[in-house]
N, C-alpha and C positions, 0 to 999 in steps of 0.2 A: 826598430820597428819590424815587423814581420812581413816577409816577402809573400806576395800572392801566389807566386809560382811555386813556393815551397809547399804551401797549402794545398794547392791543387795536386800537387804530386803525392802528398800524404793522403788525400781523399781518393785518388785513383787506385793508391795501394790498398786503402782499406774496401773499396768497393771490390777490387779484384780477388781480396781474401775472402769477402763474404759470398760472392759469386763462386769460387772454387769449393768452398764449404757446402754452398748449396747444392751445387753439382754432386759432389761426395754423396750427400745425404739423398739426393734423388736416386742415384744410381745403387745405393745399398738398398733403399725401399724397393726399386724395381728387382732387384735379386732376391730379395725376400718374398716378393709376391709372385715371381717365376717359380721358386722352390715350392711356395705353397699350392700353385697350380699344377704343379708336377705332382705332389702328394694328393691332392684332391682328385687328380685324374687317376691316379692308382687306385684310390679307394672307392673312385664311382665305378671303375672298371670290375672291382671286386664285387660291388653291390649289383650291378647289371647282371653279372653273371650269376649271382645268388638268386635273384629275383626270376630269371630265366630257368634255373632249376627247380626252383619253387613253383612255379607255373606248370612245368612239365609234371612234376610230382603230382600236383593237384588235379591234373586233367587226366592222367593215366590211373592214378590210384584206384578210381570208381570201377575202372574195368576189371580190376583184378580182385577188388574186395566184395563186389557185388556180383559174382559170376552167376550167369542165368537170368539177371533182372532184365526187366523191359524197360529201354528207356524211351517212352512215348513222350509226344508233344503235350503241351499244356492246354490246347484245344480239347484233346481228347479226355483228358484227366479232369477238366472243367465240367464238362457236359456229364462224365459219370458222377462227379459230386452233386450238380443239380439234380440228376435223375434220383439219386439216393436221397436227398433232402425233400423235394416235392413229391416223389412218388411217381412220376410221369415223366416220359421222354422230354428231352431238350429240345426247343424249338427255336433256330435262330430268328434274330429279330429282323436280318435283312440277309440279301444274298451278296456275295461279292461283286463289285462293278464290272470286272473282267469276264465273269461268267454271264452276266445279262449282255455284255457287248458281242461275245462270240456264240451265244446261245448253247451253253453246255458248259462242263467242268474244265478247266485249265488242264492240259497234260502235265504230268510231273516233271518232265524236263524243262518246260517253259516256267513252270513255278520255281524251280531251283534256279534257273537262270535269271528271273526277276529277283530272287533273294540275293544272288550274287552281284548283281548289278547295284541293288540297294546296299549291300554291304561294302562293296567298292567305294561308292559316292561317301557313305560315313567313314571309312578310313581315309579317304582323300581329304575331307574336311578335319579330321582330328589331326592328320600329320601336317596340314596347312598351320593350322593353329599352334602346333608343338615348334613347327619351324620357325614362325612369326615370333613366338616368345624367346626361342633360343637366340634368334638374330638380334631381336631387340636388347636382349640382355648382352650380347657381345658387342654391338656397336654403341652401346651407352656409355662404355668406359671411356 
């Protein structure tokens, strides 16, 4: 007859063997994931560097390629096109709200300040969204 103590010892040995193998496979998987992360970080750094260089080239190239060109605003260009098509001067549909409030044209410095504030708000929103997406990806693992 089989002794239950011997069966229990055999079961314990099998469980220990399975647990050890499981731990080994998990460690190997973690090592491979870490090595993949390191290689991805290196390739990501190269990609980011290449994209920054590309942005700089795209933004600086027109200054040298189109020497003496006027870089005017889209409002001026649009009103000139309307004048060419209609044959009469462009008449705005409404005046800006700020000009009505202060009773005249907004000074250039204030206009630039408002534009910078608007840009800062937009950048803050984009940065928040990117940070949220990165954190969500990081903590979902």
